[in-house]
N, C-alpha and C positions, 0 to 999 in steps of 0.2 A: 237774510239767508245767504250763506256763503255759496260760492260756486261748487265747492266740494260737496256740500250737503244737497245741493240741487242735482248733482251728478249721481249721488247715491240714491236719491228718491226716484230719479228717472230709471236707473237700473232696477230698482225694486219694482216699479210699475211695469216695466217691460217684461221682466221675468214672471211676475204674477200673472200677467196677461197671457203669456205664452203657456204657462202651466195650466191655467184655466181653459185655454183652447184645447189643450191635449186632453184634459179631463172631459170636456164637453164632447169632443169627437169620440173618445173611447167609450163613454157611458151613455151616449145619446141624449145629452142634456143641452138645454139652451145655454148660451153664454152667461146669461144672468144667473141661472141655476148653478152653473159651474163655479162662478166667482163666489157666490154665496157659500157654496160647499167648501171651497178653499179657504175663504175668510173665517170659517168657524173652526179652523184647526190651529194646533200649536205650531205646526210647520210654518203657517203664514205668520204668526206672531214672531217667530224666530227670523223669518225673512225681513220683517220690518224693523228688526233690531240691528242697527248699523254695526254694532260691535260684534255680531256673530259672523260678519262677512259672507253670509249665505247668498247675498245678492251678487256675489262674484262667481257663483257656481252656475252650471248649465241647467236648463229647464228639466232635462232628463234626471239630473241629480235631485233636484227639489221634488220632482214627481215621485221618485223612488222614496223619498222621505215621507211625502204625503200618503203613498200607498202603505208604507210600514205603519204609520200612525193609524190609518183607517183599519188595518188588520189588528191593531193593538200589539204589534210586534215592536216593543220599545227598545229591545236589544238592538234590532236592525236600525231603528230610527236614530239611535245614538251613535251607531256604528257609521252610518252614512255620513 
C-alpha cells in the first residue's frame, strides 16, 4: 500500500469517526449504533470512494449530506 493510499484511508477513518460521534451525541445513540447507522448510507459509501474527495471535507459537511440522505432530500444531498 502506498503512503498516499494510507493517508487517504486515515482521513476517511478520522472523518467517519467524527461524523459518527456527532450522530451519536445528537441522537442519543451509542458509538456502535451511530457507526452502524452511518455505514448503512450512500454518504458513507461516497466517503470511502477516494475519487469523490469527500474525505477532504469537514465533518459538518459530511453530516449535512448524511442528514439530507436520511430525509430523502436528494436534491440537497447532491448539492452539498
